[in-house]
Backbone as ProteinMPNN parsed JSONL, in Angstrom:
{"seq_chain_A": "MTAMKNSEKKIISILAESIGVDTEDISVEDTFVDDLHMSAADLTDFATILRNEGIDISFEDLTDLETVSDLVETTSLKEDIS", "coords_chain_A": {"N_chain_A": [[0.828, -1.201, 0.0], [2.012, 1.199, 0.656], [3.745, 1.672, -1.478], [1.882, 2.204, -3.461], [0.764, 4.582, -2.491], [3.031, 6.236, -2.63], [3.474, 6.248, -5.398], [1.091, 7.41, -6.183], [1.305, 10.002, -5.003], [3.571, 10.962, -6.374], [2.723, 10.931, -9.075], [0.496, 12.672, -8.959], [1.809, 14.997, -8.193], [3.494, 15.481, -10.422], [1.524, 15.747, -12.382], [0.099, 17.993, -11.435], [2.042, 20.003, -11.679], [2.378, 19.877, -14.424], [-0.098, 20.742, -15.492], [-0.448, 23.102, -14.203], [-1.654, 23.536, -11.619], [-2.412, 23.385, -8.058], [-1.352, 20.628, -6.02], [-3.284, 19.903, -4.191], [-5.594, 20.4, -5.499], [-6.129, 18.285, -7.072], [-7.643, 15.161, -7.311], [-7.644, 11.605, -6.834], [-9.848, 10.55, -8.027], [-10.439, 12.238, -10.086], [-11.122, 12.869, -13.524], [-9.182, 12.916, -16.505], [-9.994, 14.361, -18.817], [-12.668, 15.468, -18.374], [-12.713, 16.484, -15.661], [-10.155, 17.619, -15.21], [-9.759, 18.966, -17.493], [-8.044, 18.387, -19.692], [-6.514, 18.488, -22.828], [-5.868, 16.686, -25.916], [-3.291, 17.411, -26.63], [-2.302, 18.245, -24.141], [-2.333, 15.788, -22.792], [-0.476, 14.366, -24.305], [1.864, 15.84, -23.775], [1.974, 15.393, -21.011], [2.332, 12.601, -20.916], [4.887, 12.447, -22.013], [6.355, 13.843, -20.077], [5.969, 12.13, -17.885], [7.34, 9.844, -18.801], [9.918, 10.916, -18.91], [10.333, 11.164, -16.228], [10.733, 8.622, -15.488], [8.546, 6.959, -15.481], [6.906, 4.476, -17.06], [4.883, 4.92, -19.592], [2.8, 5.148, -22.393], [1.514, 7.538, -24.802], [-0.746, 6.485, -26.005], [-1.521, 4.518, -24.152], [-2.092, 6.192, -22.006], [-4.261, 7.713, -22.955], [-6.205, 5.8, -22.959], [-6.921, 5.599, -20.362], [-9.082, 6.813, -17.783], [-9.179, 8.115, -15.254], [-7.164, 9.668, -12.655], [-6.612, 7.791, -10.72], [-6.768, 5.417, -12.231], [-4.422, 5.685, -13.728], [-2.474, 5.635, -11.701], [-2.85, 3.016, -10.726], [-2.231, 1.514, -13.039], [0.474, 2.21, -13.55], [1.625, 1.341, -11.195], [1.18, -1.401, -11.371], [2.79, -2.019, -13.572], [5.306, -1.452, -12.473], [5.437, -3.411, -10.514], [5.591, -5.678, -12.067], [7.975, -5.462, -13.468]], "CA_chain_A": [[0.0, 0.0, 0.0], [2.894, 2.36, 0.699], [4.219, 1.908, -2.84], [0.77, 2.825, -4.181], [0.673, 5.962, -2.028], [4.172, 6.957, -3.186], [3.178, 6.425, -6.82], [-0.01, 8.378, -6.255], [1.839, 11.336, -4.712], [4.478, 11.353, -7.445], [1.931, 11.202, -10.272], [-0.278, 13.894, -8.724], [2.753, 16.11, -8.198], [3.887, 15.708, -11.816], [0.328, 16.222, -13.075], [-0.185, 19.359, -10.986], [3.02, 20.876, -12.315], [2.135, 19.835, -15.866], [-1.275, 21.534, -15.88], [-0.404, 24.39, -13.529], [-2.548, 23.656, -10.466], [-1.864, 22.85, -6.815], [-1.621, 19.196, -5.824], [-4.523, 19.771, -3.412], [-6.722, 20.553, -6.417], [-6.261, 17.052, -7.852], [-8.084, 13.981, -6.572], [-7.453, 10.384, -7.624], [-11.086, 10.287, -8.755], [-10.559, 13.179, -11.2], [-10.891, 12.398, -14.882], [-8.254, 13.8, -17.216], [-10.668, 15.233, -19.775], [-13.799, 16.217, -17.826], [-12.405, 17.21, -14.42], [-8.9, 18.368, -15.295], [-9.84, 19.715, -18.757], [-6.824, 18.161, -20.467], [-6.694, 18.226, -24.259], [-4.961, 15.657, -26.445], [-1.933, 17.963, -26.536], [-1.923, 18.182, -22.72], [-2.064, 14.385, -22.469], [0.792, 14.022, -24.954], [2.922, 16.462, -22.97], [2.002, 14.706, -19.719], [2.941, 11.279, -21.144], [6.322, 12.692, -22.194], [6.909, 14.198, -18.76], [5.984, 10.898, -17.083], [8.454, 9.006, -19.281], [11.156, 11.577, -18.472], [10.442, 10.929, -14.785], [10.953, 7.198, -15.261], [7.277, 6.224, -15.428], [6.729, 3.907, -18.392], [3.51, 5.012, -20.091], [2.743, 5.757, -23.722], [0.36, 8.404, -25.02], [-1.893, 5.616, -26.296], [-1.956, 3.944, -22.879], [-2.652, 7.261, -21.18], [-5.578, 8.103, -23.46], [-7.154, 4.735, -22.618], [-7.256, 5.735, -18.947], [-10.011, 7.915, -17.535], [-8.955, 8.846, -14.014], [-5.831, 9.668, -12.05], [-6.507, 6.493, -10.056], [-6.449, 4.43, -13.273], [-3.013, 5.845, -14.06], [-1.692, 5.153, -10.553], [-2.94, 1.549, -10.718], [-1.517, 0.993, -14.209], [1.915, 2.367, -13.377], [2.029, 0.481, -10.079], [1.205, -2.763, -11.882], [3.982, -2.148, -14.41], [6.463, -1.486, -11.59], [5.443, -4.715, -9.843], [5.936, -6.701, -13.046], [9.373, -5.35, -13.897]], "C_chain_A": [[0.867, 1.258, 0.0], [3.411, 2.691, -0.698], [3.141, 2.595, -3.665], [0.653, 4.293, -3.786], [1.825, 6.797, -2.582], [3.955, 7.237, -4.67], [2.105, 7.49, -7.013], [0.505, 9.802, -6.044], [2.727, 11.84, -5.846], [3.692, 11.744, -8.694], [1.121, 12.482, -10.108], [0.626, 15.114, -8.748], [3.162, 16.478, -9.624], [2.713, 16.29, -12.602], [0.026, 17.674, -12.713], [0.765, 20.352, -11.648], [2.754, 20.981, -13.814], [0.974, 20.735, -16.285], [-1.388, 22.846, -15.116], [-1.426, 24.586, -12.426], [-1.834, 23.128, -9.229], [-2.222, 21.372, -6.689], [-2.923, 18.976, -5.065], [-5.765, 19.853, -4.296], [-6.965, 19.303, -7.266], [-6.616, 15.899, -6.922], [-7.846, 12.754, -7.45], [-8.702, 10.027, -8.419], [-11.265, 11.206, -9.958], [-10.305, 12.496, -12.537], [-10.006, 13.418, -15.593], [-8.989, 14.813, -18.084], [-11.743, 16.096, -19.106], [-13.434, 17.063, -16.605], [-11.179, 18.113, -14.535], [-8.776, 19.14, -16.614], [-8.571, 19.612, -19.593], [-7.179, 17.825, -21.91], [-5.758, 17.096, -24.671], [-3.515, 16.134, -26.361], [-1.428, 17.924, -25.1], [-1.556, 16.756, -22.326], [-0.755, 13.916, -23.091], [1.966, 14.571, -24.154], [3.091, 15.736, -21.638], [2.654, 13.333, -19.847], [4.455, 11.42, -21.299], [6.989, 13.009, -20.866], [7.001, 12.957, -17.879], [7.147, 10.001, -17.493], [9.793, 9.6, -18.846], [11.408, 11.388, -16.982], [10.605, 9.446, -14.452], [9.694, 6.367, -15.134], [6.939, 5.788, -16.844], [5.262, 3.923, -18.798], [3.556, 5.667, -21.473], [1.524, 6.671, -23.797], [-0.89, 7.56, -25.241], [-2.436, 4.987, -25.016], [-2.659, 4.997, -22.031], [-4.042, 7.654, -21.655], [-6.638, 7.033, -23.211], [-7.626, 4.826, -21.167], [-8.169, 6.933, -18.742], [-9.617, 8.758, -16.337], [-7.499, 8.786, -13.57], [-5.591, 8.319, -11.372], [-6.158, 5.385, -11.043], [-4.964, 4.478, -13.62], [-2.128, 5.318, -12.936], [-1.678, 3.631, -10.534], [-2.128, 0.942, -11.858], [-0.013, 1.08, -14.016], [2.42, 1.51, -12.231], [2.119, -0.967, -10.523], [2.451, -2.988, -12.741], [5.232, -2.232, -13.566], [6.577, -2.834, -10.898], [5.92, -5.809, -10.791], [7.414, -6.667, -13.375], [10.363, -5.664, -12.8]], "O_chain_A": [[0.493, 2.27, -0.593], [3.505, 3.863, -1.062], [3.442, 3.47, -4.478], [0.465, 5.154, -4.645], [1.619, 7.949, -2.965], [4.223, 8.342, -5.142], [2.204, 8.349, -7.889], [0.179, 10.704, -6.816], [2.646, 13.005, -6.233], [3.968, 12.777, -9.302], [1.066, 13.296, -11.03], [0.242, 16.159, -9.273], [3.172, 17.654, -9.986], [2.889, 17.215, -13.395], [-0.267, 18.488, -13.589], [0.345, 21.41, -12.119], [2.891, 22.055, -14.4], [1.049, 21.413, -17.31], [-2.316, 23.621, -15.348], [-2.006, 25.665, -12.297], [-0.78, 22.5, -9.332], [-3.256, 20.925, -7.185], [-3.596, 17.967, -5.274], [-6.851, 19.431, -3.898], [-7.89, 19.266, -8.077], [-5.979, 15.69, -5.889], [-7.847, 12.859, -8.677], [-8.618, 9.273, -9.389], [-12.158, 10.977, -10.774], [-9.406, 11.666, -12.672], [-10.07, 14.617, -15.322], [-8.644, 15.994, -18.087], [-11.733, 17.318, -19.251], [-13.808, 18.233, -16.529], [-11.169, 19.232, -14.021], [-7.81, 19.874, -16.824], [-8.082, 20.605, -20.131], [-8.038, 16.983, -22.173], [-4.957, 16.613, -23.87], [-2.617, 15.35, -26.055], [-0.263, 17.609, -24.859], [-0.58, 16.54, -21.608], [-0.01, 13.155, -22.475], [2.936, 13.862, -23.888], [4.212, 15.493, -21.192], [3.442, 12.939, -18.987], [5.215, 10.605, -20.776], [8.068, 12.496, -20.569], [8.007, 12.756, -17.199], [7.855, 9.463, -16.642], [10.701, 8.864, -18.459], [12.549, 11.445, -16.524], [10.614, 9.061, -13.283], [9.751, 5.206, -14.728], [6.713, 6.62, -17.723], [4.49, 3.051, -18.4], [4.284, 6.639, -21.678], [0.62, 6.59, -22.966], [-1.963, 7.879, -24.727], [-3.648, 4.924, -24.81], [-3.691, 4.728, -21.417], [-4.92, 7.906, -20.831], [-7.834, 7.323, -23.247], [-8.617, 4.2, -20.792], [-8.05, 7.943, -19.435], [-9.708, 9.985, -16.388], [-6.716, 7.965, -14.047], [-4.49, 7.772, -11.445], [-5.347, 4.511, -10.736], [-4.324, 3.44, -13.785], [-1.142, 4.628, -13.193], [-0.626, 3.02, -10.349], [-1.414, -0.041, -11.657], [0.701, 0.117, -14.293], [3.54, 1.002, -12.291], [3.026, -1.69, -10.109], [3.092, -4.035, -12.645], [6.14, -2.998, -13.889], [7.68, -3.348, -10.711], [6.577, -6.759, -10.366], [8.043, -7.712, -13.544], [11.572, -5.607, -13.026]]}, "name": "protein", "num_of_chains": 1, "seq": "MTAMKNSEKKIISILAESIGVDTEDISVEDTFVDDLHMSAADLTDFATILRNEGIDISFEDLTDLETVSDLVETTSLKEDIS"}
């Protein structure tokens, strides 16, 4: 559970910086498009930033996810596998 919380904090921190909001303004239940108002360009930039931070996710994978929680779960699963 601690690894999940660390992943969650890291992803929310990166996301907040990427879209220019405070981390407190992002919830794991937030959707990228409806709640965080991210465009395809924003998602592409975010995927690139995540990869630069060592989080293995492609733009295609990211667009298949709806919520911040989905992303945390997906990246945590990939870390467990590798």
